[in-house]
mmCIF entry with sequence, helices, sheets and N, C-alpha, C, O atoms, coordinates in Angstrom:
data_MODEL
# 
_entry.id   MODEL 
# 
_entity.id                         1 
_entity.type                       polymer 
_entity.pdbx_number_of_molecules   1 
# 
_entity_poly.entity_id                      1 
_entity_poly.type                           'polypeptide(L)' 
_entity_poly.nstd_linkage                   no 
_entity_poly.nstd_monomer                   no 
_entity_poly.pdbx_seq_one_letter_code       MAYYTLSAYTVDITALDQALARRLPRYPQLPATLLGRLAVDNKQKGRRFVT 
_entity_poly.pdbx_seq_one_letter_code_can   MAYYTLSAYTVDITALDQALARRLPRYPQLPATLLGRLAVDNKQKGRRFVT 
_entity_poly.pdbx_strand_id                 A 
# 
loop_
_entity_poly_seq.entity_id 
_entity_poly_seq.num 
_entity_poly_seq.mon_id 
_entity_poly_seq.hetero 
1 1  MET n 
1 2  ALA n 
1 3  TYR n 
1 4  TYR n 
1 5  THR n 
1 6  LEU n 
1 7  SER n 
1 8  ALA n 
1 9  TYR n 
1 10 THR n 
1 11 VAL n 
1 12 ASP n 
1 13 ILE n 
1 14 THR n 
1 15 ALA n 
1 16 LEU n 
1 17 ASP n 
1 18 GLN n 
1 19 ALA n 
1 20 LEU n 
1 21 ALA n 
1 22 ARG n 
1 23 ARG n 
1 24 LEU n 
1 25 PRO n 
1 26 ARG n 
1 27 TYR n 
1 28 PRO n 
1 29 GLN n 
1 30 LEU n 
1 31 PRO n 
1 32 ALA n 
1 33 THR n 
1 34 LEU n 
1 35 LEU n 
1 36 GLY n 
1 37 ARG n 
1 38 LEU n 
1 39 ALA n 
1 40 VAL n 
1 41 ASP n 
1 42 ASN n 
1 43 LYS n 
1 44 GLN n 
1 45 LYS n 
1 46 GLY n 
1 47 ARG n 
1 48 ARG n 
1 49 PHE n 
1 50 VAL n 
1 51 THR n 
# 
_struct_asym.id          A 
_struct_asym.entity_id   1 
# 
loop_
_struct_conf.conf_type_id 
_struct_conf.id 
_struct_conf.pdbx_PDB_helix_id 
_struct_conf.beg_label_comp_id 
_struct_conf.beg_label_asym_id 
_struct_conf.beg_label_seq_id 
_struct_conf.pdbx_beg_PDB_ins_code 
_struct_conf.end_label_comp_id 
_struct_conf.end_label_asym_id 
_struct_conf.end_label_seq_id 
_struct_conf.pdbx_end_PDB_ins_code 
_struct_conf.beg_auth_comp_id 
_struct_conf.beg_auth_asym_id 
_struct_conf.beg_auth_seq_id 
_struct_conf.end_auth_comp_id 
_struct_conf.end_auth_asym_id 
_struct_conf.end_auth_seq_id 
_struct_conf.pdbx_PDB_helix_class 
_struct_conf.details 
_struct_conf.pdbx_PDB_helix_length 
HELX_P HELX_P1 AA1 ILE A 13 ? ALA A 15 ? ILE A 13 ALA A 15 5 ? 3 
HELX_P HELX_P2 AA2 GLN A 18 ? ARG A 22 ? GLN A 18 ARG A 22 1 ? 5 
# 
_struct_conf_type.id          HELX_P 
_struct_conf_type.criteria    ? 
_struct_conf_type.reference   ? 
# 
_struct_sheet.id               AA1 
_struct_sheet.type             ? 
_struct_sheet.number_strands   2 
_struct_sheet.details          ? 
# 
_struct_sheet_order.sheet_id     AA1 
_struct_sheet_order.range_id_1   1 
_struct_sheet_order.range_id_2   2 
_struct_sheet_order.offset       ? 
_struct_sheet_order.sense        anti-parallel 
# 
loop_
_struct_sheet_range.sheet_id 
_struct_sheet_range.id 
_struct_sheet_range.beg_label_comp_id 
_struct_sheet_range.beg_label_asym_id 
_struct_sheet_range.beg_label_seq_id 
_struct_sheet_range.pdbx_beg_PDB_ins_code 
_struct_sheet_range.end_label_comp_id 
_struct_sheet_range.end_label_asym_id 
_struct_sheet_range.end_label_seq_id 
_struct_sheet_range.pdbx_end_PDB_ins_code 
_struct_sheet_range.beg_auth_comp_id 
_struct_sheet_range.beg_auth_asym_id 
_struct_sheet_range.beg_auth_seq_id 
_struct_sheet_range.end_auth_comp_id 
_struct_sheet_range.end_auth_asym_id 
_struct_sheet_range.end_auth_seq_id 
AA1 1 ALA A 2  ? ASP A 12 ? ALA A 2  ASP A 12 
AA1 2 GLN A 29 ? VAL A 40 ? GLN A 29 VAL A 40 
# 
loop_
_atom_site.group_PDB 
_atom_site.id 
_atom_site.type_symbol 
_atom_site.label_atom_id 
_atom_site.label_alt_id 
_atom_site.label_comp_id 
_atom_site.label_asym_id 
_atom_site.label_entity_id 
_atom_site.label_seq_id 
_atom_site.pdbx_PDB_ins_code 
_atom_site.Cartn_x 
_atom_site.Cartn_y 
_atom_site.Cartn_z 
_atom_site.occupancy 
_atom_site.B_iso_or_equiv 
_atom_site.pdbx_formal_charge 
_atom_site.auth_seq_id 
_atom_site.auth_comp_id 
_atom_site.auth_asym_id 
_atom_site.auth_atom_id 
_atom_site.pdbx_PDB_model_num 
ATOM 1   N N  . MET A 1 1  ? 0.831  -1.210 -0.018 1.00 0.00 ? 1  MET A N  1 
ATOM 2   C CA . MET A 1 1  ? 0.012  -0.014 0.073  1.00 0.00 ? 1  MET A CA 1 
ATOM 3   C C  . MET A 1 1  ? 0.898  1.216  -0.009 1.00 0.00 ? 1  MET A C  1 
ATOM 4   O O  . MET A 1 1  ? 0.556  2.175  -0.700 1.00 0.00 ? 1  MET A O  1 
ATOM 5   N N  . ALA A 1 2  ? 1.962  1.206  0.641  1.00 0.00 ? 2  ALA A N  1 
ATOM 6   C CA . ALA A 1 2  ? 2.880  2.425  0.821  1.00 0.00 ? 2  ALA A CA 1 
ATOM 7   C C  . ALA A 1 2  ? 4.314  1.961  0.920  1.00 0.00 ? 2  ALA A C  1 
ATOM 8   O O  . ALA A 1 2  ? 4.586  0.779  1.131  1.00 0.00 ? 2  ALA A O  1 
ATOM 9   N N  . TYR A 1 3  ? 5.228  2.900  0.765  1.00 0.00 ? 3  TYR A N  1 
ATOM 10  C CA . TYR A 1 3  ? 6.606  2.650  0.902  1.00 0.00 ? 3  TYR A CA 1 
ATOM 11  C C  . TYR A 1 3  ? 7.207  3.527  1.947  1.00 0.00 ? 3  TYR A C  1 
ATOM 12  O O  . TYR A 1 3  ? 7.071  4.748  1.879  1.00 0.00 ? 3  TYR A O  1 
ATOM 13  N N  . TYR A 1 4  ? 7.864  2.954  2.908  1.00 0.00 ? 4  TYR A N  1 
ATOM 14  C CA . TYR A 1 4  ? 8.476  3.574  4.019  1.00 0.00 ? 4  TYR A CA 1 
ATOM 15  C C  . TYR A 1 4  ? 9.969  3.470  4.059  1.00 0.00 ? 4  TYR A C  1 
ATOM 16  O O  . TYR A 1 4  ? 10.535 2.595  3.404  1.00 0.00 ? 4  TYR A O  1 
ATOM 17  N N  . THR A 1 5  ? 10.635 4.324  4.798  1.00 0.00 ? 5  THR A N  1 
ATOM 18  C CA . THR A 1 5  ? 12.018 4.213  5.020  1.00 0.00 ? 5  THR A CA 1 
ATOM 19  C C  . THR A 1 5  ? 12.289 4.396  6.502  1.00 0.00 ? 5  THR A C  1 
ATOM 20  O O  . THR A 1 5  ? 11.598 5.158  7.178  1.00 0.00 ? 5  THR A O  1 
ATOM 21  N N  . LEU A 1 6  ? 13.313 3.684  7.011  1.00 0.00 ? 6  LEU A N  1 
ATOM 22  C CA . LEU A 1 6  ? 13.800 3.836  8.349  1.00 0.00 ? 6  LEU A CA 1 
ATOM 23  C C  . LEU A 1 6  ? 15.173 4.454  8.315  1.00 0.00 ? 6  LEU A C  1 
ATOM 24  O O  . LEU A 1 6  ? 16.008 4.018  7.523  1.00 0.00 ? 6  LEU A O  1 
ATOM 25  N N  . SER A 1 7  ? 15.459 5.488  9.165  1.00 0.00 ? 7  SER A N  1 
ATOM 26  C CA . SER A 1 7  ? 16.699 6.095  9.162  1.00 0.00 ? 7  SER A CA 1 
ATOM 27  C C  . SER A 1 7  ? 17.181 6.214  10.607 1.00 0.00 ? 7  SER A C  1 
ATOM 28  O O  . SER A 1 7  ? 16.370 6.373  11.520 1.00 0.00 ? 7  SER A O  1 
ATOM 29  N N  . ALA A 1 8  ? 18.530 6.135  10.824 1.00 0.00 ? 8  ALA A N  1 
ATOM 30  C CA . ALA A 1 8  ? 19.058 6.385  12.110 1.00 0.00 ? 8  ALA A CA 1 
ATOM 31  C C  . ALA A 1 8  ? 18.899 7.903  12.357 1.00 0.00 ? 8  ALA A C  1 
ATOM 32  O O  . ALA A 1 8  ? 19.019 8.728  11.452 1.00 0.00 ? 8  ALA A O  1 
ATOM 33  N N  . TYR A 1 9  ? 18.614 8.226  13.678 1.00 0.00 ? 9  TYR A N  1 
ATOM 34  C CA . TYR A 1 9  ? 18.345 9.568  14.087 1.00 0.00 ? 9  TYR A CA 1 
ATOM 35  C C  . TYR A 1 9  ? 18.883 9.701  15.459 1.00 0.00 ? 9  TYR A C  1 
ATOM 36  O O  . TYR A 1 9  ? 19.048 8.687  16.137 1.00 0.00 ? 9  TYR A O  1 
ATOM 37  N N  . THR A 1 10 ? 19.182 10.930 15.939 1.00 0.00 ? 10 THR A N  1 
ATOM 38  C CA . THR A 1 10 ? 19.415 11.217 17.288 1.00 0.00 ? 10 THR A CA 1 
ATOM 39  C C  . THR A 1 10 ? 18.531 12.339 17.739 1.00 0.00 ? 10 THR A C  1 
ATOM 40  O O  . THR A 1 10 ? 18.108 13.211 16.981 1.00 0.00 ? 10 THR A O  1 
ATOM 41  N N  . VAL A 1 11 ? 18.263 12.256 19.108 1.00 0.00 ? 11 VAL A N  1 
ATOM 42  C CA . VAL A 1 11 ? 17.420 13.277 19.658 1.00 0.00 ? 11 VAL A CA 1 
ATOM 43  C C  . VAL A 1 11 ? 18.261 13.960 20.842 1.00 0.00 ? 11 VAL A C  1 
ATOM 44  O O  . VAL A 1 11 ? 18.794 13.281 21.720 1.00 0.00 ? 11 VAL A O  1 
ATOM 45  N N  . ASP A 1 12 ? 18.333 15.287 20.798 1.00 0.00 ? 12 ASP A N  1 
ATOM 46  C CA . ASP A 1 12 ? 19.007 16.037 21.790 1.00 0.00 ? 12 ASP A CA 1 
ATOM 47  C C  . ASP A 1 12 ? 18.220 15.998 23.021 1.00 0.00 ? 12 ASP A C  1 
ATOM 48  O O  . ASP A 1 12 ? 17.054 16.391 22.981 1.00 0.00 ? 12 ASP A O  1 
ATOM 49  N N  . ILE A 1 13 ? 18.752 15.548 24.159 1.00 0.00 ? 13 ILE A N  1 
ATOM 50  C CA . ILE A 1 13 ? 18.029 15.378 25.435 1.00 0.00 ? 13 ILE A CA 1 
ATOM 51  C C  . ILE A 1 13 ? 17.379 16.644 25.965 1.00 0.00 ? 13 ILE A C  1 
ATOM 52  O O  . ILE A 1 13 ? 16.340 16.634 26.625 1.00 0.00 ? 13 ILE A O  1 
ATOM 53  N N  . THR A 1 14 ? 18.080 17.769 25.621 1.00 0.00 ? 14 THR A N  1 
ATOM 54  C CA . THR A 1 14 ? 17.536 19.072 26.098 1.00 0.00 ? 14 THR A CA 1 
ATOM 55  C C  . THR A 1 14 ? 16.241 19.455 25.379 1.00 0.00 ? 14 THR A C  1 
ATOM 56  O O  . THR A 1 14 ? 15.523 20.332 25.859 1.00 0.00 ? 14 THR A O  1 
ATOM 57  N N  . ALA A 1 15 ? 15.926 18.839 24.265 1.00 0.00 ? 15 ALA A N  1 
ATOM 58  C CA . ALA A 1 15 ? 14.749 19.164 23.529 1.00 0.00 ? 15 ALA A CA 1 
ATOM 59  C C  . ALA A 1 15 ? 13.525 18.339 24.080 1.00 0.00 ? 15 ALA A C  1 
ATOM 60  O O  . ALA A 1 15 ? 12.407 18.504 23.591 1.00 0.00 ? 15 ALA A O  1 
ATOM 61  N N  . LEU A 1 16 ? 13.748 17.470 25.081 1.00 0.00 ? 16 LEU A N  1 
ATOM 62  C CA . LEU A 1 16 ? 12.635 16.692 25.603 1.00 0.00 ? 16 LEU A CA 1 
ATOM 63  C C  . LEU A 1 16 ? 12.054 17.403 26.885 1.00 0.00 ? 16 LEU A C  1 
ATOM 64  O O  . LEU A 1 16 ? 12.678 18.290 27.468 1.00 0.00 ? 16 LEU A O  1 
ATOM 65  N N  . ASP A 1 17 ? 10.908 16.985 27.252 1.00 0.00 ? 17 ASP A N  1 
ATOM 66  C CA . ASP A 1 17 ? 10.262 17.429 28.497 1.00 0.00 ? 17 ASP A CA 1 
ATOM 67  C C  . ASP A 1 17 ? 11.061 16.874 29.639 1.00 0.00 ? 17 ASP A C  1 
ATOM 68  O O  . ASP A 1 17 ? 11.487 15.719 29.625 1.00 0.00 ? 17 ASP A O  1 
ATOM 69  N N  . GLN A 1 18 ? 11.262 17.733 30.651 1.00 0.00 ? 18 GLN A N  1 
ATOM 70  C CA . GLN A 1 18 ? 12.220 17.310 31.712 1.00 0.00 ? 18 GLN A CA 1 
ATOM 71  C C  . GLN A 1 18 ? 11.644 16.040 32.496 1.00 0.00 ? 18 GLN A C  1 
ATOM 72  O O  . GLN A 1 18 ? 12.445 15.234 32.969 1.00 0.00 ? 18 GLN A O  1 
ATOM 73  N N  . ALA A 1 19 ? 10.358 15.864 32.632 1.00 0.00 ? 19 ALA A N  1 
ATOM 74  C CA . ALA A 1 19 ? 9.810  14.644 33.240 1.00 0.00 ? 19 ALA A CA 1 
ATOM 75  C C  . ALA A 1 19 ? 10.196 13.388 32.403 1.00 0.00 ? 19 ALA A C  1 
ATOM 76  O O  . ALA A 1 19 ? 10.467 12.330 32.971 1.00 0.00 ? 19 ALA A O  1 
ATOM 77  N N  . LEU A 1 20 ? 10.216 13.507 31.131 1.00 0.00 ? 20 LEU A N  1 
ATOM 78  C CA . LEU A 1 20 ? 10.587 12.399 30.270 1.00 0.00 ? 20 LEU A CA 1 
ATOM 79  C C  . LEU A 1 20 ? 12.070 12.182 30.380 1.00 0.00 ? 20 LEU A C  1 
ATOM 80  O O  . LEU A 1 20 ? 12.534 11.068 30.623 1.00 0.00 ? 20 LEU A O  1 
ATOM 81  N N  . ALA A 1 21 ? 12.834 13.288 30.193 1.00 0.00 ? 21 ALA A N  1 
ATOM 82  C CA . ALA A 1 21 ? 14.353 13.176 30.100 1.00 0.00 ? 21 ALA A CA 1 
ATOM 83  C C  . ALA A 1 21 ? 14.864 12.601 31.424 1.00 0.00 ? 21 ALA A C  1 
ATOM 84  O O  . ALA A 1 21 ? 15.900 11.937 31.394 1.00 0.00 ? 21 ALA A O  1 
ATOM 85  N N  . ARG A 1 22 ? 14.234 12.795 32.567 1.00 0.00 ? 22 ARG A N  1 
ATOM 86  C CA . ARG A 1 22 ? 14.727 12.259 33.821 1.00 0.00 ? 22 ARG A CA 1 
ATOM 87  C C  . ARG A 1 22 ? 14.731 10.772 33.859 1.00 0.00 ? 22 ARG A C  1 
ATOM 88  O O  . ARG A 1 22 ? 15.541 10.163 34.559 1.00 0.00 ? 22 ARG A O  1 
ATOM 89  N N  . ARG A 1 23 ? 13.820 10.160 33.104 1.00 0.00 ? 23 ARG A N  1 
ATOM 90  C CA . ARG A 1 23 ? 13.735 8.629  33.137 1.00 0.00 ? 23 ARG A CA 1 
ATOM 91  C C  . ARG A 1 23 ? 14.627 8.036  32.070 1.00 0.00 ? 23 ARG A C  1 
ATOM 92  O O  . ARG A 1 23 ? 14.611 6.814  31.917 1.00 0.00 ? 23 ARG A O  1 
ATOM 93  N N  . LEU A 1 24 ? 15.380 8.773  31.345 1.00 0.00 ? 24 LEU A N  1 
ATOM 94  C CA . LEU A 1 24 ? 16.160 8.244  30.220 1.00 0.00 ? 24 LEU A CA 1 
ATOM 95  C C  . LEU A 1 24 ? 17.659 8.318  30.705 1.00 0.00 ? 24 LEU A C  1 
ATOM 96  O O  . LEU A 1 24 ? 18.031 9.041  31.629 1.00 0.00 ? 24 LEU A O  1 
ATOM 97  N N  . PRO A 1 25 ? 18.444 7.515  29.995 1.00 0.00 ? 25 PRO A N  1 
ATOM 98  C CA . PRO A 1 25 ? 19.882 7.535  30.309 1.00 0.00 ? 25 PRO A CA 1 
ATOM 99  C C  . PRO A 1 25 ? 20.455 8.925  30.069 1.00 0.00 ? 25 PRO A C  1 
ATOM 100 O O  . PRO A 1 25 ? 19.906 9.662  29.250 1.00 0.00 ? 25 PRO A O  1 
ATOM 101 N N  . ARG A 1 26 ? 21.529 9.318  30.742 1.00 0.00 ? 26 ARG A N  1 
ATOM 102 C CA . ARG A 1 26 ? 22.157 10.557 30.777 1.00 0.00 ? 26 ARG A CA 1 
ATOM 103 C C  . ARG A 1 26 ? 23.149 10.732 29.662 1.00 0.00 ? 26 ARG A C  1 
ATOM 104 O O  . ARG A 1 26 ? 24.333 10.967 29.906 1.00 0.00 ? 26 ARG A O  1 
ATOM 105 N N  . TYR A 1 27 ? 22.682 10.621 28.451 1.00 0.00 ? 27 TYR A N  1 
ATOM 106 C CA . TYR A 1 27 ? 23.458 10.901 27.250 1.00 0.00 ? 27 TYR A CA 1 
ATOM 107 C C  . TYR A 1 27 ? 23.110 12.139 26.627 1.00 0.00 ? 27 TYR A C  1 
ATOM 108 O O  . TYR A 1 27 ? 21.917 12.434 26.550 1.00 0.00 ? 27 TYR A O  1 
ATOM 109 N N  . PRO A 1 28 ? 24.072 12.978 26.128 1.00 0.00 ? 28 PRO A N  1 
ATOM 110 C CA . PRO A 1 28 ? 23.645 14.241 25.452 1.00 0.00 ? 28 PRO A CA 1 
ATOM 111 C C  . PRO A 1 28 ? 22.660 14.119 24.237 1.00 0.00 ? 28 PRO A C  1 
ATOM 112 O O  . PRO A 1 28 ? 21.798 14.954 23.962 1.00 0.00 ? 28 PRO A O  1 
ATOM 113 N N  . GLN A 1 29 ? 22.905 12.984 23.565 1.00 0.00 ? 29 GLN A N  1 
ATOM 114 C CA . GLN A 1 29 ? 22.057 12.645 22.401 1.00 0.00 ? 29 GLN A CA 1 
ATOM 115 C C  . GLN A 1 29 ? 21.586 11.250 22.466 1.00 0.00 ? 29 GLN A C  1 
ATOM 116 O O  . GLN A 1 29 ? 22.431 10.381 22.683 1.00 0.00 ? 29 GLN A O  1 
ATOM 117 N N  . LEU A 1 30 ? 20.334 10.914 22.306 1.00 0.00 ? 30 LEU A N  1 
ATOM 118 C CA . LEU A 1 30 ? 19.792 9.655  22.410 1.00 0.00 ? 30 LEU A CA 1 
ATOM 119 C C  . LEU A 1 30 ? 19.451 9.044  21.003 1.00 0.00 ? 30 LEU A C  1 
ATOM 120 O O  . LEU A 1 30 ? 18.915 9.734  20.136 1.00 0.00 ? 30 LEU A O  1 
ATOM 121 N N  . PRO A 1 31 ? 19.765 7.790  20.816 1.00 0.00 ? 31 PRO A N  1 
ATOM 122 C CA . PRO A 1 31 ? 19.459 7.184  19.530 1.00 0.00 ? 31 PRO A CA 1 
ATOM 123 C C  . PRO A 1 31 ? 17.917 6.918  19.306 1.00 0.00 ? 31 PRO A C  1 
ATOM 124 O O  . PRO A 1 31 ? 17.150 6.558  20.200 1.00 0.00 ? 31 PRO A O  1 
ATOM 125 N N  . ALA A 1 32 ? 17.594 7.130  18.083 1.00 0.00 ? 32 ALA A N  1 
ATOM 126 C CA . ALA A 1 32 ? 16.198 7.055  17.716 1.00 0.00 ? 32 ALA A CA 1 
ATOM 127 C C  . ALA A 1 32 ? 16.096 6.478  16.325 1.00 0.00 ? 32 ALA A C  1 
ATOM 128 O O  . ALA A 1 32 ? 17.112 6.315  15.650 1.00 0.00 ? 32 ALA A O  1 
ATOM 129 N N  . THR A 1 33 ? 14.881 6.162  15.877 1.00 0.00 ? 33 THR A N  1 
ATOM 130 C CA . THR A 1 33 ? 14.630 5.721  14.458 1.00 0.00 ? 33 THR A CA 1 
ATOM 131 C C  . THR A 1 33 ? 13.644 6.701  13.906 1.00 0.00 ? 33 THR A C  1 
ATOM 132 O O  . THR A 1 33 ? 12.601 6.981  14.497 1.00 0.00 ? 33 THR A O  1 
ATOM 133 N N  . LEU A 1 34 ? 14.010 7.228  12.731 1.00 0.00 ? 34 LEU A N  1 
ATOM 134 C CA . LEU A 1 34 ? 13.059 8.133  12.031 1.00 0.00 ? 34 LEU A CA 1 
ATOM 135 C C  . LEU A 1 34 ? 12.326 7.342  10.965 1.00 0.00 ? 34 LEU A C  1 
ATOM 136 O O  . LEU A 1 34 ? 12.961 6.668  10.154 1.00 0.00 ? 34 LEU A O  1 
ATOM 137 N N  . LEU A 1 35 ? 10.968 7.411  10.949 1.00 0.00 ? 35 LEU A N  1 
ATOM 138 C CA . LEU A 1 35 ? 10.173 6.765  10.027 1.00 0.00 ? 35 LEU A CA 1 
ATOM 139 C C  . LEU A 1 35 ? 9.698  7.753  9.028  1.00 0.00 ? 35 LEU A C  1 
ATOM 140 O O  . LEU A 1 35 ? 9.104  8.758  9.419  1.00 0.00 ? 35 LEU A O  1 
ATOM 141 N N  . GLY A 1 36 ? 9.922  7.537  7.735  1.00 0.00 ? 36 GLY A N  1 
ATOM 142 C CA . GLY A 1 36 ? 9.501  8.359  6.750  1.00 0.00 ? 36 GLY A CA 1 
ATOM 143 C C  . GLY A 1 36 ? 8.701  7.778  5.659  1.00 0.00 ? 36 GLY A C  1 
ATOM 144 O O  . GLY A 1 36 ? 9.069  6.723  5.143  1.00 0.00 ? 36 GLY A O  1 
ATOM 145 N N  . ARG A 1 37 ? 7.642  8.383  5.269  1.00 0.00 ? 37 ARG A N  1 
ATOM 146 C CA . ARG A 1 37 ? 6.797  7.786  4.169  1.00 0.00 ? 37 ARG A CA 1 
ATOM 147 C C  . ARG A 1 37 ? 7.294  8.336  2.813  1.00 0.00 ? 37 ARG A C  1 
ATOM 148 O O  . ARG A 1 37 ? 7.355  9.540  2.566  1.00 0.00 ? 37 ARG A O  1 
ATOM 149 N N  . LEU A 1 38 ? 7.635  7.382  1.978  1.00 0.00 ? 38 LEU A N  1 
ATOM 150 C CA . LEU A 1 38 ? 8.148  7.856  0.666  1.00 0.00 ? 38 LEU A CA 1 
ATOM 151 C C  . LEU A 1 38 ? 7.114  8.037  -0.420 1.00 0.00 ? 38 LEU A C  1 
ATOM 152 O O  . LEU A 1 38 ? 7.186  8.931  -1.263 1.00 0.00 ? 38 LEU A O  1 
ATOM 153 N N  . ALA A 1 39 ? 6.112  7.105  -0.353 1.00 0.00 ? 39 ALA A N  1 
ATOM 154 C CA . ALA A 1 39 ? 5.071  7.070  -1.463 1.00 0.00 ? 39 ALA A CA 1 
ATOM 155 C C  . ALA A 1 39 ? 3.933  6.278  -1.096 1.00 0.00 ? 39 ALA A C  1 
ATOM 156 O O  . ALA A 1 39 ? 4.050  5.450  -0.193 1.00 0.00 ? 39 ALA A O  1 
ATOM 157 N N  . VAL A 1 40 ? 2.798  6.447  -1.723 1.00 0.00 ? 40 VAL A N  1 
ATOM 158 C CA . VAL A 1 40 ? 1.648  5.671  -1.642 1.00 0.00 ? 40 VAL A CA 1 
ATOM 159 C C  . VAL A 1 40 ? 1.259  5.038  -3.026 1.00 0.00 ? 40 VAL A C  1 
ATOM 160 O O  . VAL A 1 40 ? 1.267  5.723  -4.048 1.00 0.00 ? 40 VAL A O  1 
ATOM 161 N N  . ASP A 1 41 ? 0.950  3.829  -3.024 1.00 0.00 ? 41 ASP A N  1 
ATOM 162 C CA . ASP A 1 41 ? 0.555  3.164  -4.283 1.00 0.00 ? 41 ASP A CA 1 
ATOM 163 C C  . ASP A 1 41 ? -0.537 3.943  -4.914 1.00 0.00 ? 41 ASP A C  1 
ATOM 164 O O  . ASP A 1 41 ? -1.478 4.329  -4.220 1.00 0.00 ? 41 ASP A O  1 
ATOM 165 N N  . ASN A 1 42 ? -0.479 4.203  -6.184 1.00 0.00 ? 42 ASN A N  1 
ATOM 166 C CA . ASN A 1 42 ? -1.494 4.920  -6.824 1.00 0.00 ? 42 ASN A CA 1 
ATOM 167 C C  . ASN A 1 42 ? -2.864 4.362  -6.784 1.00 0.00 ? 42 ASN A C  1 
ATOM 168 O O  . ASN A 1 42 ? -3.840 5.108  -6.849 1.00 0.00 ? 42 ASN A O  1 
ATOM 169 N N  . LYS A 1 43 ? -2.981 2.996  -6.671 1.00 0.00 ? 43 LYS A N  1 
ATOM 170 C CA . LYS A 1 43 ? -4.295 2.329  -6.466 1.00 0.00 ? 43 LYS A CA 1 
ATOM 171 C C  . LYS A 1 43 ? -4.902 2.656  -5.107 1.00 0.00 ? 43 LYS A C  1 
ATOM 172 O O  . LYS A 1 43 ? -6.118 2.572  -4.934 1.00 0.00 ? 43 LYS A O  1 
ATOM 173 N N  . GLN A 1 44 ? -4.068 3.026  -4.149 1.00 0.00 ? 44 GLN A N  1 
ATOM 174 C CA . GLN A 1 44 ? -4.551 3.272  -2.735 1.00 0.00 ? 44 GLN A CA 1 
ATOM 175 C C  . GLN A 1 44 ? -4.774 4.723  -2.466 1.00 0.00 ? 44 GLN A C  1 
ATOM 176 O O  . GLN A 1 44 ? -5.332 5.032  -1.414 1.00 0.00 ? 44 GLN A O  1 
ATOM 177 N N  . LYS A 1 45 ? -4.388 5.666  -3.324 1.00 0.00 ? 45 LYS A N  1 
ATOM 178 C CA . LYS A 1 45 ? -4.548 7.061  -3.078 1.00 0.00 ? 45 LYS A CA 1 
ATOM 179 C C  . LYS A 1 45 ? -5.989 7.421  -2.869 1.00 0.00 ? 45 LYS A C  1 
ATOM 180 O O  . LYS A 1 45 ? -6.848 7.009  -3.649 1.00 0.00 ? 45 LYS A O  1 
ATOM 181 N N  . GLY A 1 46 ? -6.282 8.190  -1.822 1.00 0.00 ? 46 GLY A N  1 
ATOM 182 C CA . GLY A 1 46 ? -7.594 8.681  -1.547 1.00 0.00 ? 46 GLY A CA 1 
ATOM 183 C C  . GLY A 1 46 ? -8.511 7.681  -0.843 1.00 0.00 ? 46 GLY A C  1 
ATOM 184 O O  . GLY A 1 46 ? -9.676 7.960  -0.558 1.00 0.00 ? 46 GLY A O  1 
ATOM 185 N N  . ARG A 1 47 ? -7.927 6.482  -0.571 1.00 0.00 ? 47 ARG A N  1 
ATOM 186 C CA . ARG A 1 47 ? -8.653 5.438  0.170  1.00 0.00 ? 47 ARG A CA 1 
ATOM 187 C C  . ARG A 1 47 ? -8.224 5.634  1.583  1.00 0.00 ? 47 ARG A C  1 
ATOM 188 O O  . ARG A 1 47 ? -7.055 5.940  1.818  1.00 0.00 ? 47 ARG A O  1 
ATOM 189 N N  . ARG A 1 48 ? -9.102 5.476  2.546  1.00 0.00 ? 48 ARG A N  1 
ATOM 190 C CA . ARG A 1 48 ? -8.748 5.489  3.943  1.00 0.00 ? 48 ARG A CA 1 
ATOM 191 C C  . ARG A 1 48 ? -8.448 4.106  4.489  1.00 0.00 ? 48 ARG A C  1 
ATOM 192 O O  . ARG A 1 48 ? -9.239 3.169  4.385  1.00 0.00 ? 48 ARG A O  1 
ATOM 193 N N  . PHE A 1 49 ? -7.272 4.029  5.073  1.00 0.00 ? 49 PHE A N  1 
ATOM 194 C CA . PHE A 1 49 ? -6.879 2.761  5.668  1.00 0.00 ? 49 PHE A CA 1 
ATOM 195 C C  . PHE A 1 49 ? -6.968 2.862  7.152  1.00 0.00 ? 49 PHE A C  1 
ATOM 196 O O  . PHE A 1 49 ? -6.348 3.696  7.812  1.00 0.00 ? 49 PHE A O  1 
ATOM 197 N N  . VAL A 1 50 ? -7.837 1.897  7.674  1.00 0.00 ? 50 VAL A N  1 
ATOM 198 C CA . VAL A 1 50 ? -8.127 1.839  9.102  1.00 0.00 ? 50 VAL A CA 1 
ATOM 199 C C  . VAL A 1 50 ? -7.554 0.626  9.736  1.00 0.00 ? 50 VAL A C  1 
ATOM 200 O O  . VAL A 1 50 ? -7.786 -0.490 9.272  1.00 0.00 ? 50 VAL A O  1 
ATOM 201 N N  . THR A 1 51 ? -6.787 0.818  10.816 1.00 0.00 ? 51 THR A N  1 
ATOM 202 C CA . THR A 1 51 ? -6.256 -0.391 11.448 1.00 0.00 ? 51 THR A CA 1 
ATOM 203 C C  . THR A 1 51 ? -7.053 -0.747 12.621 1.00 0.00 ? 51 THR A C  1 
ATOM 204 O O  . THR A 1 51 ? -6.761 -1.740 13.288 1.00 0.00 ? 51 THR A O  1 
# 
């Protein structure tokens, strides 16, 4: 139905809410995964996909 990509990403801990950052490891940058949608199949455009 669609094409996605996963990319390595980092999040600066100072950009997070302090309540959340307190529960995470004390690294200046945290590893994350960035999910990006590249395309939707032409046959599926305009159709609503419900999970």
